[in-house]
C-alpha positions in Angstrom: 66.0 97.6 76.7 64.0 99.0 79.5 61.1 96.6 78.6 63.6 93.7 78.9 64.3 94.7 82.5 60.8 94.0 83.6 60.3 90.9 81.5 63.4 89.3 82.9 62.4 90.4 86.4 59.0 88.9 86.0 60.5 85.6 84.9 62.7 85.5 88.0 59.8 86.0 90.4 59.4 82.7 92.4 56.4 80.6 91.8 54.9 82.6 88.9 55.2 80.1 85.9 54.6 80.5 82.2 50.8 80.6 82.4 50.8 83.1 85.3 53.0 85.5 83.2 50.8 85.1 80.2 47.7 85.9 82.3 49.4 88.9 83.9 50.4 90.3 80.5 46.9 89.7 79.2 45.5 91.9 81.9 48.2 94.6 82.4 49.6 94.5 78.8 53.2 94.9 79.8 55.4 93.7 82.7 56.2 97.2 84.0 52.6 97.7 84.9 52.6 94.4 86.6 55.2 95.6 89.1 53.5 98.9 89.5 50.1 97.3 90.3 48.7 96.9 93.8 48.6 93.5 95.5 44.8 93.3 95.4 44.9 94.0 91.6 47.4 91.2 91.1 45.4 88.8 93.0 42.5 89.2 90.6 44.5 87.5 87.9 43.9 83.8 87.3 46.7 81.7 88.9 48.1 84.6 91.0 47.4 84.0 94.7 48.4 86.2 97.6 51.8 84.6 98.0 52.8 85.1 94.3 51.3 88.7 94.3 53.5 89.5 97.4 56.5 87.9 95.7 56.0 90.3 92.7 55.8 93.4 95.0 58.8 92.4 97.1 61.0 91.4 94.2 64.6 92.5 94.9 66.7 90.8 92.2 67.3 93.9 90.1 71.1 93.5 90.1 70.8 90.1 88.6 68.4 91.5 86.0 70.9 94.3 85.0 73.7 91.8 84.8 71.6 89.6 82.5 70.9 92.5 80.2 74.6 93.5 80.1 75.5 89.9 79.2 72.9 89.8 76.4 74.5 92.9 74.9 78.1 91.7 75.5 77.4 88.3 73.8 75.4 89.9 71.0 72.4 87.9 71.8 68.7 88.8 71.3 65.7 88.5 73.5 62.3 87.8 72.2 59.3 88.3 74.5 55.7 87.1 74.1 54.4 90.5 72.8 57.1 90.8 70.1 55.7 90.5 66.5 58.6 88.2 65.6 57.9 85.7 68.4 57.4 82.3 66.7 53.7 81.8 65.9 53.8 78.0 66.4 55.4 78.5 69.9 53.0 81.3 70.9 50.0 79.0 70.4 51.1 76.2 72.8 49.8 76.3 76.4 53.1 76.7 78.2 54.8 79.1 75.8 57.9 80.6 77.3 57.6 84.3 78.2 61.2 84.9 77.0 63.4 83.4 74.4 67.2 84.0 74.4 68.4 83.9 70.9 71.7 83.6 69.0 71.0 84.1 65.3 67.7 84.9 63.7 64.2 83.5 63.6 62.4 84.3 60.3 58.7 84.1 59.3 59.5 81.1 57.0 60.6 79.2 60.1 56.9 78.6 60.8 57.2 75.9 58.2 59.2 73.6 60.5 59.5 70.0 61.6 61.5 68.5 64.4 63.8 65.6 63.9 64.8 63.8 67.1 66.2 60.5 68.2 68.7 58.7 70.4 72.0 60.2 71.4 73.8 56.9 70.7 72.8 55.8 67.3 73.8 53.4 64.5 74.8 53.8 60.9 71.2 53.2 59.7 69.9 56.0 62.0 72.5 58.4 60.7 71.9 57.7 57.0 68.1 57.8 57.4 68.3 61.1 59.4 70.6 62.6 56.8 68.2 61.7 53.9 65.1 63.0 55.7 66.7 66.2 56.9 68.4 66.9 53.6 65.2 66.4 51.6 63.0 68.4 53.9 65.5 71.3 54.2 65.9 71.3 50.4 62.2 71.8 50.2 62.3 74.9 52.3 61.3 73.4 55.6 63.2 74.5 58.7 64.6 71.6 60.8 64.3 71.9 64.6 66.2 69.7 67.0 68.1 69.8 70.3 71.8 69.8 69.2 72.4 66.7 71.3 74.8 64.0 70.3 73.6 61.5 67.8 70.4 62.0 65.8 69.9 65.7 66.7 73.4 66.7 65.5 73.0 64.7 62.3 69.7 66.4 61.6 71.1 69.9 62.1 74.3 69.2 60.1 72.4 67.7 57.2 70.0 70.7 57.0 73.0 73.0 56.9 74.7 71.0 54.2 71.6 71.2 52.1 71.6 75.0 52.4 68.5 75.0 54.6 67.6 76.6 57.9 67.8 74.9 61.3 66.9 75.8 64.9 68.6 74.3 67.9 66.8 74.4 71.3 69.1 74.1 74.2 68.5 72.6 77.7 71.1 75.1 79.1 71.6 78.9 78.8 72.0 79.9 75.2 75.6 80.9 76.1 76.4 77.4 77.4 77.3 75.1 74.5 76.4 71.5 75.3 77.7 69.1 74.4 81.1 71.0 74.5 82.3 69.4 71.2 79.3 71.0 69.5 81.0 74.5 69.3 81.5 74.4 65.5 77.9 73.2 64.9 76.6 75.9 67.3 78.3 78.6 65.3 77.1 77.2 62.0 73.5 77.0 63.3 73.5 80.5 64.7 74.8 81.8 61.3 72.1 79.9 59.3 69.2 79.8 61.6 69.0 80.2 65.4 70.1 78.7 68.7 67.5 79.4 71.3 66.8 78.7 75.0 64.2 79.8 77.6 66.8 79.4 80.4 68.7 82.3 81.9 72.2 82.9 80.7 74.8 80.7 82.4 72.2 77.9 83.2 73.9 74.5 83.2 72.6 71.6 81.2 70.9 70.0 84.2 68.9 66.8 83.5 65.7 68.5 84.8 65.9 71.1 82.0 65.6 68.7 79.1 62.0 67.5 79.3 61.1 71.2 79.6 63.3 72.0 76.6 61.6 69.2 74.6 58.2 71.0 74.7 59.8 73.9 72.8 61.2 71.6 70.1 57.7 70.2 69.4 56.1 73.6 69.9 58.2 75.3 67.2 57.3 72.6 64.8 54.3 71.4 62.8 55.3 67.8 63.3 57.9 65.6 65.1 59.9 62.9 63.4 61.6 60.2 65.5 64.2 58.3 63.5 65.8 56.1 66.1 64.8 55.6 69.8 65.1 53.2 72.6 62.1 52.6 74.9 63.5 55.2 77.3 64.7 57.8 74.8 64.0 61.5 75.6 62.8 61.8 72.0 59.6 60.0 73.2 59.0 62.8 75.6 59.1 65.2 72.6 56.6 63.0 70.8 54.3 63.1 73.8 54.5 66.9 73.9 53.7 67.0 70.2 50.5 65.0 70.8 49.5 67.4 73.6 50.2 70.4 71.3 48.1 68.8 68.4 51.2 68.3 66.3 51.7 65.4 63.9 54.0 62.5 65.1 56.0 60.4 62.7 58.3 57.4 63.3 60.8 55.6 61.1 60.7 51.8 61.4 63.9 49.8 61.8 65.3 46.4 62.3 63.1 44.5 64.8 66.1 43.1 66.5 67.6 46.5 67.3 66.9 48.2 70.6 67.1 51.5 68.7 63.9 50.5 66.9 61.9 49.8 70.0 60.9 53.4 70.7 59.9 54.1 67.1 58.0 50.9 66.8 56.2 51.6 70.0 55.1 55.0 68.6 53.9 53.4 65.4 51.8 50.9 67.5 50.3 53.9 69.3 49.3 55.6 66.1 52.3 57.6 64.9 52.6 57.9 61.1 55.0 55.4 59.7 57.7 57.1 57.5 58.9 55.2 54.4 59.5 58.2 52.2 59.7 61.9 52.8 56.4 62.1 50.9 54.8 60.5 54.0 55.6 63.7 55.9 55.0 66.2 53.1 51.5 64.8 52.3 50.4 64.6 56.0 51.0 68.2 57.0 48.7 70.6 55.2 51.1 73.5 55.2 53.7 71.4 53.3 51.5 70.1 50.5 52.2 73.0 48.1 55.9 72.8 48.6 57.9 71.2 45.8 60.3 68.6 47.1 63.8 68.5 45.7 64.1 64.8 46.1 66.4 63.3 43.5 64.9 61.5 40.5 65.9 57.9 39.6 68.4 59.3 37.1 70.0 61.6 39.7 70.1 59.7 43.0 71.0 61.6 46.2 73.8 59.4 47.6 74.1 59.3 51.4 77.5 60.9 52.3 78.6 58.3 54.7 79.0 55.5 52.1 82.4 54.5 50.9 83.5 54.7 47.3 82.3 51.2 46.2 79.0 51.6 48.1 78.4 55.0 46.5 79.0 53.5 43.0 76.5 50.7 43.6 73.9 53.0 45.3 74.1 55.5 42.5 72.8 53.0 39.9 69.9 51.7 42.0 66.4 52.8 41.0 62.9 52.9 42.4 62.0 50.0 40.1 63.7 46.6 40.6 67.1 46.1 38.8 68.9 42.8 38.3 72.3 42.0 39.7 73.7 41.4 36.2 72.7 44.9 35.2 74.3 46.4 38.3 77.5 44.6 37.5 77.5 45.8 33.9 76.8 49.4 34.9 79.4 49.6 37.7 82.2 47.2 36.5 82.3 45.7 40.0 82.6 41.9 40.0 79.7 39.6 41.1 81.1 38.6 44.6 82.0 42.1 45.6 78.8 43.6 44.3 76.7 41.1 46.2 78.6 41.8 49.4 78.1 45.6 49.0 74.4 45.1 48.2 74.0 43.0 51.4 75.7 45.8 53.4 73.3 48.4 51.9 70.3 46.2 52.6 71.4 45.7 56.2 71.6 49.4 56.6 68.1 49.8 55.3 69.0 51.5 52.0 67.6 49.0 49.6 65.2 46.0 49.3 66.2 42.7 47.8 63.5 41.0 45.8 63.3 37.4 44.5 65.4 36.6 41.5 68.4 38.7 42.6 66.5 41.9 41.9 67.3 45.0 44.0 65.3 48.1 44.5 66.2 51.5 46.0 64.5 52.3 49.4 63.9 56.0 49.8 63.2 57.8 53.1 
């Protein structure tokens, strides 16, 4: 607890920054020694000029630090610092790794096998279904799903991972004690009980717009790859993809309908070199650490039906296969009449779940 005092204080020193703190710890080994060191010693550290050195020596916000520690204890939170053995390996290796991580829940060694799934806050049915399938299949394979707990794609990714019995990590653009969006309280609790909710921002920090780009570098930093499932040209998920490239992470994008504005961001990423995702295998085979994991994707005889489908859609979807199947066979297997079956198949096709081939043949489209 005493160590936390100096870490929090160091973070609160004006003008020091993540790299400055890393350099100070590299030289002095712990933050207490930083505060005990003379100004001329501090100035020898890369990135620490006379003004910053003087700010460290004149720091007076100890009451705020003590309150922060009391609140961490009261809220049963945890604090991870750069020198902790349990600090996430992926995050430690990025340039701007946060000196402190406020944590609700647990981070485990297996969370190093993680991917981020991000996308638009306002999405469509196609985006929800595709995100559900990708998140479910990856989580079922033992891969931790990282996202930002925002409305839309982020929340779908978290919820799908939890439903699959997997682990998930939410990175907030507010204090870890400030639930945003407010309607996400139930999801917040489920994530913290089956993974972790984390933030680098001090407790009580509001979800200000300036925080989210900074938050996005943690989403990509925790992950071995970033998957964008739906995005407009100005979606914040494109910022996460940009950070992923800077951090030498893989970037994946799911194609969509060319007439939809929610496809423009993902199509732009694909044009710029992002890996196009048609099946989860496109992700599993691209990231070296995932290649030995056995996917739990359903076989043709045991199709994983997206939960958002209605009863008739589920009936049709469940008989589709990877190989083409004729409409007559679908009607025979389901007992649904021709006109209704064709209407349902069209709906499934428009939602990107199947492909229609010449001769009224239909084929399952996996993600």
